[in-house]
Structures are given as structure tokens and as C-alpha cells.
GUSERO-815625 format. One record per residue: residue in three letters; x, y, z of N, C-alpha, C in turn. Coordinates in steps of 0.001 Angstrom, whole numbers, plus 500000, padded with zeros to 6 digits. Example, Ala and Ser with C-alpha at 12.3 -4.5 7.8 and 13.67 -1.06 7.14 Angstrom:
ALA513190494310507800512300495500507800513200496700507800;SER512850497750507080513670498940507140512900500030507870;
! end
This chain:
MET500851498820500000500000500000500000500890501233500000;SER500616502190499149501442503387499083501208504236500314;ARG502204505127500611502069506004501766500863506924501611;MET500600507424500335499446508305500131498149507581500420;THR498081506306499943496873505517500199496696505286501688;LYS497828505015502357497753504796503800497225506044504501;ARG497746507210504085497307508440504734495826508687504510;THR495353508409503287493926508583503004493103507668503887;THR493552506404503984492848505430504823492846505871506278;ILE494019506378506738494124506815508134493186507970508396;PHE493161508936507421492314510106507607490856509709507750;LEU490389508805506853488988508385506909488703507649508207;THR489662506803508613489491506045509845489412506974511048;MET490341507966511083490366508876512220489128509758512242;PHE488641510190511064487446511032511010486258510294511600;ALA486144509009511217485044508196511754485205507996513255;ALA486479507814513693486715507579515116486350508799515939;VAL486702510002515422486387511224516168484890511393516322;LEU484131511134515215482675511231515293482116510261516310;PHE482701509071516311482216508050517240482483508453518685;VAL483677509054518956483993509494520310483017510554520773;LEU482667511469519847481776512553520219480383512055520592;VAL479975510937520013478624510460520302478585509286521260;GLY479725508608521435479613507420522271480797507080523113;CYS481989507658522859483191507385523643483520505906523672;GLU484030505413522589484438504019522494485604503739523424;GLN485599502581524052486706502161524890487749501476524023;ARG488944502067523952490002501443523153490755500432523989;ALA490937499249523464491653498216524203493135498540524228;PRO493780498459525392495213498727525438495985497731524579;ILE497097498214524038498000497324523307498894496647524331;LEU498884495361524365499704494639525321501083494430524714;VAL502080495039525343503448494866524868504286494392526034;TYR505280493618525739506112493047526781507560493369526439;VAL508134494222527254509480494666526949510356494476528161;THR511638494412527920512592494344529013513153495724529251;PRO513568496011530484514071497351530770515267497700529904;THR515260498926529386516428499463528715517012500542529598;THR518159501065529214518797502080530022517912503298530133;LEU517716503750531336516811504852531625517603506132531802;PRO517109507255531231517846508489531443517873508913532899;GLN516794508593533639516794508850535065517279507573535749;ILE518578507426535907519152506142536307519327506070537815;GLY519570504876538273519652504653539693520982505029540290;ALA520982505177541600522234505407542290523118504191542112;VAL524395504398541913525313503307541608526246503121542784;SER526365501871543224527195501613544384528677501632544043;SER529032501326542803530431501259542421530988502655542227;PRO532095502990542872532641504333542752533352504553541432;VAL533523505827541082534340506166539922535778505813540244;PRO536500505155539341537894504812539614538692506019540083;ALA539465505837541154540185506947541761541342507437540913;ASP541819506610539981543004506990539207542682507796537964;ILE541401508168537776541019508927536589541363510395536797;THR542182510931535932542508512350535954541763513038534832;PRO540849513959535157540083514608534088540994515304533084;THR540634515197531822541366515886530776541201517382530954;PRO542295518166530812542152519624530939541062520145530008;ILE540259521066530524539138521606529758539566522908529107;PRO539521522993527777539937524229527117538957525354527385;THR539463526560527314538588527718527443537778527878526177;ILE536485528060526342535600528198525194535041529607525190;GLY535157530278524065534715531656523952533227531778523776;PRO532779532955523389531339533182523203530767532280522134;LEU529475532031522229528803531237521224528957531873519856;PRO529170531082518808529312531636517470528018532281517009;SER528141533295516200526962533946515647526435533152514484;ALA525124533199514280524524532514513150524877533260511874;THR525207532513510844525496533100509554524499532594508545;SER524419533279507429523457532906506399523693531482505943;GLY522632530695505979522728529312505531523298528375506562;ASP523645528888507760524237528030508791523764528496510153;ALA522464528439510346521922528874511626522412527966512721;SER522724528511513872523259527718514976522293527732516135;ILE522556526855517082521741526817518289521833528146519020;ALA522971528839518888523137530112519569522103531129519124;ALA521590530958517917520654531938517385519202531574517644;LEU518955530546518452517573530155518713516792531301519323;PRO515587531560518837514784532622519435514302532209520811;THR514155533169521692513637532858523018512152533130523130;ASP511552533721522100510115533907522163509414532691521598;VAL508231532419522113507504531199521781506293531562520939;PRO506019530836519868504863531173519045503570531099519853;THR502628531922519500501382531986520266500307531079519715;ASN500624530343518657499588529500518064499629528067518561;VAL500439527782519608500453526439520179499193526268521002;PRO498370525257520719497084525140521393497194524554522790;LEU496109524627523487495880523981524768496609524642525917;VAL497939524676525885498695525273526970499633526299526366;VAL499600527509526830500468528545526291501781528537527060;ILE502881528316526352504200528357526967504644529815527005;PRO504995530361528143505319531782528214506624532116527518;THR506728533361527086507989533851526554509000533917527684;ILE510209533421527424511224533350528464512496533982527944;SER512972534996528602514195535647528174515397534881528666;ALA516564535243528129517788534521528472518126534627529946;ASN517681535711530616518039535916532022516876535660532973;ALA515802535066532443514623534855533277514871533804534335;THR514192533918535457514225532890536488513114531898536218;ILE513462530655536013512489529607535731512112528947537052;VAL510871529045537427510435528457538687510039527013538432;GLY510828526121538921510572524705538719509803524127539886;PRO509753522815539983509029522167541070509641522494542421;VAL508794522579543417509246522919544760509773521673545440;ILE510952521766546008511446520683546857511922521299548163;GLY511594520662549261511919521213550567513328520873551003;PRO513757521412552136515132521204552592515422519771552998;ASP514391518991553300514607517602553723514410516602552591;TYR514198517101551384513943516201550257515204515437549880;THR515050514124549686516167513299549232515776512617547941;LEU516753512355547106516496511754545810516046510309545948;PRO515037509890545190514714508456545140515898507696544574;PRO516036506411544897517207505655544444517270505447542939;THR516197505716542210516212505506540764516352506803539984;SER516761507879540652516854509163539979518193509336539285;THR518226510226538313519480510604537682520371511290538699;PRO521671510989538703522557511767539572522408513249539260;ARG522135514040540267521896515465540036523189516166539664;PRO523102517172538802524289517950538478524862518656539692;THR524019519089540602524464519729541831523703519115542983;GLY524168519353544194523521518760545352522131519289545584;VAL521317518503546282519985518958546657520131520122547619;PRO519383521223547441519512522370548331519321521979549787;THR520165522491550651520023522230552083519251523326552778;GLU519000524412552057518249525507552642517420526152551550;SER516175526438551830515290527065550866514908528444551361;PRO514525529351550443514052530656550880512890530509551845;GLU512777531453552778511744531368553817510360531269553216;ALA510113532049552155508790532012551537508497530651550966;GLU509540530006550450509318528684549876508979527685550959;ASN509684527769552111509400526857553204507976527031553704;ASN507519528269553781506186528526554309505107527993553383;ASP505367528081552070504335527729551104504544526361550480;ASN505598525660550914505981524431550218504863523401550200;GLU504236523172551368503208522133551457502005522466550585;ASP501574523744550658500430524144549851500754524075548369;ALA501985524466547987502354524472546576502365523070546006;GLN502843522105546803502892520740546294501501520137546215;ALA500608520556547109499277519964547120498388520538546029;ALA498673521762545601497810522418544617498028521815543238;ALA496962521362542625497067520806541277496938521928540264;PRO497734521883539188497608522917538165496237522831537508;PRO495702523965537047494382523939536419494381523087535164;GLU493320522347534961493190521506533782492808522354532579;PRO493630522377531530493281523182530358492180522518529556;THR491567523284528703490549522714527835491145521645526940;THR490366520631526649490848519559525794490356519709524368;VAL489610520784524113489082521001522774489919522065522078;ARG490292521782520826491112522731520089490359524055519920;PRO490990525176520292490375526472519969490291526641518456;ALA489246527282517997489045527440516561490197528219515946;GLY490679527731514778491672528463514006493059528486514599;THR493425527492515433494774527469516007495456526161515655;PRO495913526024514434496566524776514040497908524594514734;LEU498283523340514948499604523046515480500665523405514446;PRO501872523719514899502936523982513932503231522720513130;GLY503396522867511825503678521712510987505084521198511208;LEU505223519905511351506526519272511572506853518329510426;ASP508138518162510177508627517271509125508821515877509706;PRO507939514920509389508044513595510012509290512826509594;SER509912513200508468511111512484508033512288512716508966;ARG512198513722509837513263514038510783512869513690512215;MET511825512883512347511320512528513666511379511021513874;GLY511736510628515082511797509206515404511341508965516830;ILE511161507698517169510744507328518521511370505993518869;GLN511668505807520147512296504570520606511253503603521136;LEU511421502341520764510638501264521355511530500053521525;ASP511081499131522333511869497946522644511524496832521683;SER512492496009521346512258494908520409511819493626521095;ASN511752493618522422511394492389523140509877492273523235;LEU509238492140522082507795491995521973507486490719521216;ASP506254490211521353505889489123520460505634489716519076;GLU505520488860518090505466489330516706504275490245516446;ASN503103489896516974501928490724516740502070492116517361;ASP502610492165518584502799493451519243503830494304518510;TRP504892493671518021505898494417517275505303495004515998;ARG504546494200515280503945494694514037502957495823514323;ASP502220495700515411501262496743515749501984498033516153;ALA503016497907517003503742499092517468504454499793516324;VAL505116499023515472505891499609514376504993500037513227;GLY504119499137512788503322499407511602502185500373511837;ARG501330500079512816500163500927513028500510502199513790;ARG501223502046514897501477503193515765502516504154515180;VAL503670503642514794504760504524514356504599504930512900;GLU504474503952512001504479504276510574503171504911510121;GLU502038504336510529500768504824510016500228506010510801;GLN500187505900512129499559506959512913500506508121513179;LEU501647507867513785502587508957514014503241509411512717;ASP503387508494511759503966508812510457505407509293510578;PHE506099508867511647507501509245511807508356508538510760;GLY509446509183510393510345508588509421511351507625510017;TRP511564507713511346512608506915511996512044506130513174;VAL512672505008513448512433504268514673513793503918515269;LYS513881503975516595515131503624517283514902502388518134;VAL515856501483518085515827500276518910517176500150519599;GLN517162499988520917518415499707521612518661498208521579;LEU519835497843521096520192496446520920521070496008522089;PRO520544495200523018521376494658524093522208493492523566;TRP523426493763523249524321492770522638524370491490523464;GLU524338491611524789524436490443525651523266489482525448;ASP522112489998525029520956489147524802520996488480523433;LEU521593489155522462521598488613521104522707487609520862;GLN523813487736521590524923486794521425525439486323522788;PRO524618485628523552525062485224524887526135484145524874;ASP526276483421523763527152482240523756528409482390522917;GLY528684483561522397529921483723521650529764484609520432;PRO530887484986519803530859485980518735530191485528517447;ASN530009484225517278529350483739516066527934483235516315;ASP527410483549517507526076483088517889525014483739516998;PHE524224482888516330523139483384515491521879482590515833;GLY521590482581517142520482481789517635519156482515517534;GLU518159481980518242516794482500518142516673483980518487;PRO517327484492519560517185485923519859517654486822518713;PHE518781486455518116519289487276517011518370487148515798;GLN517911485949515517517046485760514346515713486501514504;ARG515187486535515719513954487268515955514176488766515758;PHE515294489269516288515624490680516103515793490987514613;GLU516418490086513893516602490254512450515251490393511743;GLN514301489550512080512977489604511452512258490910511776;TYR512414491389513016511738492621513410512303493829512675;ILE513616493880512531514236494997511811513849494933510333;GLN513779493756509782513348493622508388511917494121508209;TYR511057493849509191509682494326509105509635495853509147;ALA510388496471510055510415497934510132510910498532508822;ASP511877497887508208512376498367506920511303498262505842;ARG510557497167505827509490497012504834508388498045505023;GLU508217498538506246507233499579506500507715500954506035;GLY508928501021505532509445502276505011510129503152506032;LEU510412502624507215511055503396508270512567503347508151;SER513210504459508454514660504460508653514929503959510062;ILE516048503279510254516278502544511500517595502965512130;LEU517519503417513384518696503662514209518791502554515242;VAL519934501891515295520171500855516295521235501366517258;SER520926501325518541521878501704519581522433500426520205;VAL523714500186520016524345498947520481525010499196521826;ALA524683498381522823525252498537524167525260497182524868;LYS525850497137526048525804495982526951526523494758526373;ALA527815494709526561528610493588526068528252492303526807;PRO528265491163526105527980489881526760529105489472527706;ALA528782488541528590529732488126529626531017487575529041;TRP530915486867527900532116486259527337533108487298526825;ALA532694488556526648533579489604526144534116490497527250;ARG533726490224528518534100491098529630534717490282530755;SER535764490815531338536327490184532531535633490687533795;ASN535027491848533738534283492416534848532796492157534610;GLN532184491375535463530787490995535278529813491889536053;THR530316492977536632529452493882537387528601494727536442;GLU527329494808536714526401495664535958526623495492534446;ASP526695496623533705526905496571532258528184497307531902;GLY528728496976530734529943497647530323530408497206528958;PRO531496497818528468532033497506527151532888496247527190;PRO533220495697526033534136494549526007535538494996526403;ASP536325494053526897537715494369527234538487494817525998;ASP538224494172524880538912494477523631537951495209522697;PRO538196496475522388537286497205521499537102496560520134;GLN538081495789519696537965495153518384536855494102518371;VAL536514493551519534535434492572519599534105493243519251;LEU533900494463519721532689495199519340532705495518517851;ALA533861495888517327533962496169515895533580494943515071;SER534014493776515507533675492541514799532166492282514878;PHE531577492570516032530127492401516139529401493356515196;MET529883494586515063529257495529514138529260494965512716;THR530365494360512321530435493750510984529433492610510862;PHE529358491773511891528425490646511900526980491163511805;LEU526650492160512632525299492716512681524881493302511338;LEU525739494104510749525363494819509531525444493937508291;THR526172492837508378526140491853507293524779491151507276;LYS524263490856508482522951490225508584521816491218508305;LEU522027492491508674520968493487508575521474494730507837;PRO521693494616506533522237495755505774521259496916505643;MET519993496711506033519008497799505913519082498803507062;ILE519897498555508072520067499526509159520669500804508596;ASP520107501942508978520525503231508419521534503971509283;ALA521504503739510592522402504457511490522676503594512709;VAL523879503732513258524292502973514436524815503952515485;GLU524243503876516679524759504626517823525672503695518609;VAL526930504087518735527928503227519381527894503460520884;TRP527172502615521563526991502573523013525948503577523467;ASN525684503573524754524637504403525348525095504919526703;GLU525076506225526869525377506897528130526615506324528832;PRO527753506337528157528964505765528766529531506613529895;ASN528950507782530163529402508582531307528719508177532606;LEU527985507058532579527418506459533782528195505196534119;VAL528588505055535374529362503882535788528609502593535482;ARG527296502589535683526515501361535485526545500896534037;GLU526906501770533090527016501401531684528458501162531263;TRP529424501326532179530835501313531765531705500562532767;GLN531228499470533316532041498632534177532954497778533307;GLY534248497939533468535162497175532627536576497671532735;THR537379497333531741538807497638531778539165498933531063;LEU538279499463530244538565500715529558538385501884530525;PRO539208502925530404539084504076531313537699504693531265;PHE537252505133532438535931505744532554536041507244532274;ASN536291507566531011536386508957530579536232509007529063;GLY536273510209528510536089510354527075537167509666526267;ALA538376509587526805539450508878526101539140507392526007;GLY538617506813527101538251505402527072537152505127526073;TYR536180506049525996535110505850525012535643505910523586;MET536543506838523294537067506941521936537870505711521543;ARG538462505030522520539132503756522223538127502701521769;LEU536913502757522304535864501830521878535276502255520542;PHE535096503559520376534404504091519205535198503891517915;ALA536485504168517932537272504216516690537221502918515889;PRO537480501744516487537428500510515679536030500220515132;SER534988500537515901533624500302515409533302501217514240;TYR533693502468514339533486503392513225534150502849511959;GLN535388502421512076536118501913510914535450500664510344;ALA534988499781511203534352498552510733533045498851510014;ILE532255499751510568530971500092509943531189500738508587;LYS532095501702508517532329502412507261532982501511506209;ALA533795500557506648534402499624505694533352498740505047;LEU532313498412505812531255497566505290530266498357504434;ASN529900499542504902528950500375504166529186501839504520;PRO529838502598503653530143504002503968528920504885504088;ASN527753504405503677526541505219503738525820505127505081;ILE526192504172505920525579504071507239526074505219508108;ARG525146505897508776525522506998509646525958506450511000;VAL527130506885511467527644506468512768527439507622513734;VAL526862507304514898526521508319515894527251507993517192;THR527858509000517802528487508770519097527414508539520154;ALA527800507884521227526839507556522283526253508820522888;GLY524926508877522970524291509959523704524703509886525158;LEU525129511009525707525591511058527094524438511444528013;ALA524433510890529212523423511264530201523691512694530649;PRO522683513579530629522904514960531059522961515045532575;THR524152514950533121524301514896534563525667515416534956;GLY525890515559536255527150516062536775528014514958537329;ASN529060515342538051529980514384538638529422513839539950;SER529459512523540095529021511871541321529717510525541387;ASP529391509735542414529989508403542515529604507522541335;GLY528485507832540681528039506987539583528047507632538223;SER528644508831538091528532509521536814529670510502536606;ARG529858510870535342530761511947534956529952513043534280;ASN530309514284534534529672515412533880529762515236532370;ASP528613515291531696528615515004530261529371516051529462;ARG529386517319529920530130518343529202531635518060529289;ASP532114517720530472533528517368530626533877516145529781;TYR532989515169529810533215513917529081533303514181527574;LEU532408515035527058532446515338525630533728516069525254;ARG534208516982526121535483517650525848536616516635525755;GLU536590515643526641537613514598526601537540513808525299;MET536327513558524813536178512890523516536818513725522412;TYR536610515039522449537236515904521441538746515961521614;ASN539213516010522840540660516009523061541312514705522635;ASN540512513688522383541038512385521948540561512014520550;GLY540308513030519715540180512793518288538799512816517680;LEU537758513164518427536416513097517852536273513981516616;ALA536898515143516610536707516085515508537235515574514172;GLN538075514561514181538593514029512912537536513240512142;TYR536440512884512815535351512147512166534321513164511664;ALA534530513643510454533725514749509942532273514366509698;ASP532019513090509445530671512684509040529870512019510146;VAL530317512083511389529565511437512466528417512322512911;GLY527432511697513553526452512427514318526897512440515770;VAL526806513562516424527191513669517835525945513434518678;GLY525895512322519377524727511961520164524541512877521363;VAL523288513208521674522968514069522806521615513637523368;HIS521472513703524680520219513374525365519721514618526104;PRO519093515553525414518707516826526033517376516760526781;TYR517356516041527879516141515996528684515904517344529352;GLY514630517657529638514287518958530189513686518935531571;TRP513594517752532205512940517631533498511572518319533423;ALA511232519231534313509928519898534251510002521271533595;ASN511124521601532997511319522920532406510924522921530932;PRO510184523936530465509781523991529063510980523995528123;PRO510804523583526900511942523486525971512582524825525645;ASP511861525928525773512442527247525525513110527843526752;ALA512935527227527911513486527783529142515005527642529163;GLN515651528571529885517092528534530051517434528642531532;CYS518563528105531899519013528147533282519260529607533715;CYS518971529987534944518692529050536021517612529625536944;GLY516989528775537719516056529185538745516646528880540111;SER515804528861541128516325528718542488515487527804543367;ARG514526527094542786513628526308543638513796524810543453;GLY514840524384542773515102522957542628514729522411541277;TRP515578521561540741515401520939539436515403521972538299;ASP515884523158538601516016524199537584517246525049537865;ASP518165524511538664519289525295539149520605524954538460;ASP520529524278537334521738523852536639521405523657535167;PRO522315523999534233522019523843532805521666522421532390;HIS522101521421533149521781520036532791520279519756532797;PHE519511520578533504518071520370533604517287520989532452;PHE517972521512531438517285522286530411517619521772529013;PHE516591521479528256516706521038526865517562522003526049;LEU517245523282526102517906524267525264519357524472525669;ASP519642524508526965521015524687527416521907523527526994;THR521386522321527060522188521172526650522526521248525170;LEU521548521565524325521832521694522898522854522793522639;ARG522713523917523308523629525033523085525040524713523573;ASP525144524085524731526474523737525249527193522783524311;TYR526478521795523795527108520844522879527516521537521575;ARG526621522366521034526956523060519790528152523981519976;GLN528204524692521085529334525571521368530628524775521397;MET530601523613522050531811522809522134532224522279520760;MET531261521855519971531573521370518622532240522476517806;GLU531716523688517892532309524814517169533718525097517664;SER533919525057518960535222525413519521536312524425519120;PHE535925523177518827536898522172518405536925521992516883;GLY536324522925516144536357522853514692535501521760514100;HIS534448521365514830533589520272514391532172520777514102;GLY532086522045513738530785522655513559529988522125512398;SER530651521450511457529919520905510308529181519615510651;ALA529496519018511797528834517778512208527435518075512730;GLU526561517080512660525195517221513158525084516729514594;LEU524240517403515360523800516888516654522634515935516417;TRP522700514765517024521596513798516937521008513607518337;PRO519844514201518618519173513920519895518582512505519868;THR519344511541520357518919510144520279517972509750521408;GLU517800510624522393516759510480523412516385511872523894;PHE515097512132524039514622513316524742513157513093525067;GLY512637513876525983511229513750526322510912514439527630;TRP509625514536527926509125515079529191508133514086529771;PRO508303513712531036507380512755531644506244513453532366;THR505134512770532484504050513221533340503460511995534028;TRP503016512190535254502398511088535996500893511270536072;GLU500373512278535394498948512556535462498132511375534961;GLY497142510976535748496263509889535368496774508502535699;LEU498003508389536192498566507061536460498328506607537893;GLY497811507474538751497521507070540116498752507088540993;ALA498529507001542289499587506972543296500475508205543155;GLU501618508158543759502566509260543709503587508998542602;PRO504047510049541922505079509842540912506395509463541576;PRO507314508867540837508593508472541427509442509661541848;GLU509217510821541221509952512024541604508977513195541685;GLU509186514054542678508246515123542972508010516042541783;TRP509066516351541018508923517320539935508006516830538818;MET507757515524538745506855515020537705505420515503537899;LYS505079515931539118503747516482539346503529517777538569;TRP504614518418538205504517519742537610504422519700536094;VAL504388518524535523504204518370534074502857517684533861;THR501880518406533344500588517804533046500671517053531725;LYS499639516279531426499621515576530151499571516562528988;TRP499017517748529232498977518761528183500322519451528037;ASP501001519688529161502369520204529089503237519265528273;GLN503110517965528557503932516987527845503764517140526335;GLY502536517200525868502305517326524440502850518611523865;ASN502603519737524537503088521011524040504611521091524050;TYR505241520570525096506699520605525159507320519766524040;LEU506734518599523765507277517755522701507135518427521345;ILE505969519015521080505773519708519810506791520834519658;ARG506950521638520713507864522769520639509317522304520495;ALA509700521233521186511072520737521079511379520269519661;PHE510451519524519066510646519123517673510745520355516774;GLN509928521359517044509948522560516223511290523276516345;ILE511813523399517556513122524013517752514185523278516941;GLY514182521955517034515183521172516312515082521333514810;GLN513866521420514303513689521494512858513907522901512313;GLU513895523906513166514166525268512717515655525541512562;GLN516494524649513094517916524911513138518699524038512174;ALA519745524627511596520694523817510836521553523026511818;GLY522041521882511368522979521121512175522366520199513195;ILE521054519963513140520415518990514028519807517894513169;GLY520215516657513431519730515518512670518384515040513180;PRO518016513815512882516751513266513382516690513319514905;MET515502513556515432515288513639516875514423512456517310;PHE514852511768518363514203510529518779513544510696520142;LEU512232510615520123511441510744521342511563509472522177;TRP511637509666523479511751508538524415510543508571525344;ASN509577507691525214509487506462524462508038506256524047;LEU507756505218523283506404504965522795505516504276523816;ASN505974503172524410505014502270525054505496501589526328;PHE506502502128526996507033501427528166506023501331529305;ALA505078502270529391504079502213530471503158501023530338;MET503113500407529156502195499304528914502737497961529400;LEU504008497924529787504570496635530146504444496367531642;GLY504290495093531962504353494616533335503653495501534337;ASN504386495825535416503841496626536499504603497935536670;LEU505078498506535567505890499711535692505135500856536360;VAL503847500993536049503075502064536671502917501791538156;GLN502510500573538509502321500226539921503626500349540697;GLU504738500062540041506040500133540701506636501529540670;ARG505895502498540101506334503890540032507669504019539314;ASP507772503334538205508992503355537402508956504583536494;GLU510052505367536490510090506616535735509778506444534257;ARG510137505301533706509948505094532268508491505222531854;ALA507590504852532755506168504950532436505736506395532227;GLY506378507337532925506002508728532801506287509310531428;PHE507296508794530734507677509302529420506840508700528289;SER506158507616528569505485506835527536504303507588526931;LEU504148507472525596502989508062524927501750507189525061;LEU501931505896525310500821504971525517500814504540526974;VAL499635504579527606499525504260529021498359503298529229;PRO498383502506530303497351501484530522496062502066531094;LEU495391502881530290494099503438530653493085503019529601;ALA491807503291529849490769502892528895491042503481527513;VAL491412504748527473491880505375526237493368505570526423;ASN494156504687525811495547504618526253496520505538525548;GLU496053506373524611496963507344524027496892508638524827;ARG498032509116525236498070510428525856497820511500524799;PRO497394512698525222497193513763524240498410513997523352;ALA499612513819523900500825514038523104500833513182521854;PHE500291511964521938500279511067520785499486511690519643;TRP498261512165519948497412512706518894497857514102518466;MET498508514830519348499080516112518941500191515902517917;LEU501022514890518139502073514577517168501471514068515871;TYR500437513236515985499713512777514796499245513976513966;ASP498679514958514631498138516145513969499247517019513387;ALA500334517178514133501386518123513749502118517723512475;VAL502111516445512126502790516024510895501821515951509716;ARG500580516383509933499561516373508878498989517784508730;PRO499628518621507931499196520024507840497783520215507333;ASP497235519222506646495886519360506104494808518869507057;GLU495200518412508247494234517898509207494252518732510474;GLN493114518812511141493016519444512445492030518630513279;LEU492563517829514190491695517101515099491049518096516067;GLU489816517807516435489112518703517349489460518423518804;ARG489875517209519081490234516848520446491502516006520412;TYR492236516030521534493444515212521659493332514204522802;ASP492179514163523466492043513177524545490880512238524232;
! end
């Protein structure tokens, strides 16, 4: 079926569905998907310390952000004003020096064990006014915005060929076909899909293992390709036979072993369009092994894989591992420092790579900039825009400005409608409508700028698996599909609408 025919069919189907909702409110059956946990951007506290013998690479002085030039707009030139035609929730105009008031956290607040290592410590003292009003502020629910589109306010049009979403491949065949074919290709109409490939699961018994797990993954990737999707595979988690350190997850002892796996993988699956070499290596839990826990150690892993991939197919895009946006702690390295170390160890010589970035925004709008003073807004790591700008500035300073930034993970979570308490207090401050508006605006920011590649939303359907909601797992908050009677969040239908300039849905819930 051609894409045009599919779109016509989808339009007629959706038109009928909207009419039916208005007169009867059909109960949509949840899609049952079964996935295994993947690396979470909000990761747990790690008991293993950072090796004491690591000496940070000297950080070069970086000058002012480069000015945008004709035909080469940069992140530095991003406007700080927000369009007024975004429906449902109006994101305020935020100047570069504005104070962003984030979620309130009191002086006794401690991080849950599954939280991202904070860039800075939790405040030990809050302003007096905050202490006095803290309880009331946390108890007050934000007003529910209208769920009906105001007349004549279309969503900003987005280019679906530059949009992607991550889902897990550990599904049965029917669920995989439904998630990829109906949800991603037909409804969201995204051009890309991202799958994280846990190497340890696909080759548990050795480098030539081509057993059932690998064959199933092969069939799933072939199906996504037949649906017309471009495919990004993120390879991480070396199997036990390739590591002498069996603690948590980490790279192989010998980087050439990963390079050989890349050749094996892409020989079996030549339809893969892009490969992300590892995931968040600035977290100890992802880097237990013999390679140094710094940007130099990562480049030792990256270089042989890059060469192997390009030797097999020079058209495959190679992307550096997206770094967790976090600071220095027992379980993490500051991603800005880590990226500088990657550049000091040769990253700029790879002119055609995509530079992976995970610009999560916590509860701060995508146009917001650091810093505020009430918690979760007191450091640039908490801001989508600051992370993009910091990375772009560093790329320019090392002469790598021609390379693209690839946001291989980003998103905003909300716990609205999921019951119980969210895993982290700040999630209360993102409504389901905020989530949709922030995602639309973030995609719009990325598509307005030169030098930003495909952007991958995290995630499609993790809330639908097992007991993640009951267990208050952060991954459920990011999911576009949730285990409710009508399981698509408004963000899902807002994205559906935003990539179809000729359509305007009347409702998103």
C-alpha cells in the first residue's frame, strides 16, 4: 500500500473515530506489549565508585557562542520567544536571564534511588517564603486546560522524516507489528524508529552466535524496513564472554570485539541506516570494565567500530553515544567534561559522524534557560535548550561545527492519570497537556535549526509493560501509551496532527 493511500485510509478512519467518540466514547483496548528494561535516562544510584586513578582531561577555554550566519543557523541563534499558536497550553515567553520556577522541593527532600545523579547537590536551605508555602504548593494541582482545540489554532507543521521514537524489540510478533506498523508508521507517520540492541541478549554464547534471539531481532528489523522506516540501532551491553568484569553493564575488554560484532550485525541486517555506538557511557553502570571511565576510554571503543561500519557500508551513519545529562558523582561523569575529553582524543577528525545528545528537560519547558532557584532548575543540565547550546558551542570550539547533533533520546514525563505518587516530585509539575506542548515545541526548535539531525522521542510504550506504573517506574512517565481505557496520551494525537498540515483534530484526549 502506498504512503498516500495509507494516509487517506488513516484520515477516513480517524474522522470516523472522532465522530464516534463525540457520540459514544468508544473504549480502546490497550495494546499489550512486553518489553525488558532498557537504560533509563533517570538512572539509579550506583554503588560502584568512579575509579580513583582517573585524571580529568584539561578543559579548554571556550569563547562566546558563534553567531549565526546565512545558511548556517546555529543553536546560539535560537529565538527565546515562543509562538502563540500552540494550542491547549500557552508556553510563556522566556528571556535569556529569566528565572524559571521549577518544582518545589523542601530542605529535607532526598532523591529516590532511581533518579538521575543530580548535576548539583539537593539544596540544604530554601528561601523562607518557599518553606512557608511548600506544602500548599505541592498539594495544589495545576488547572486543567481545555481539551478542545480552539478554533483556528493549528499546530505547527513538523517534518516527520526528521522525527523518530524509541521502542523495545522484546515483543511478540503481533505486538511488534502493531507498534511499528500501526502506531509509528501509520499513525505517528515518523520517518525513523530507534531500537536499543542489548548485545548480551543477542549473542550470549559467543561471537558467532546466530540463535533464536538474534534471528527474531533480524525479522523485526526487516519488518520495520518494509514499512518504510529508517532505523537507528543503539548497540550497548557487552555479553559476559567479552568482559572480565561481570558487574552491571559495560564495554568489552577488547574494542575490536565490538567492531567485529558491528560487521556481523550489519552483514545480517544491511538495511540499518544508522548505528549509535553505546549508550550513556558517562554512567558507571554502563561502563564497568577495563577501559578508562572517561572520554578517552570511550574513543578507544568508538574508533574501531566506526572503521568497521564504514568499511562495510560508507553510507551508514555512525553516531556517538548519547551522554546522560548529569554532573559528577559516585556513579557519573559530567557530560560536558566527558564530551570535551572525547574531542581532546580525536572526535573532531570524524567529519561525518552524528554527535549523540540526550537533552532531557525535566519539568522545564523546551524554551526555558538556566537558572532558577527552587530545585530541578538550578543547573544547565536540567534544560533542553542549554544542553543543545552547550554541545553546539563545544563542537564549534573544536572545529567540528559541520557535524550534526543527533538527539537520540529526549522527552518530558508526566504522571497525570497514572495514580499513586510519581517516582519524583517534579513530575507532578508536568501535566499531560504540558507533555504534548513541550514535545511539539522541542521538535519545532530542532527542525528550525541547521545542524540537528533526526530527533528521537523517548518512548512509545514502556508504560504498557508489566507493572511499571504500579512500581512507580520513571519510564512509564515518558510513555505516549499508558494502561488506561483510552491509552493514548494527548501528546500522541498532537504529534499525529502536527505532521499532517491538512488535518486538524478537534480533540486530543
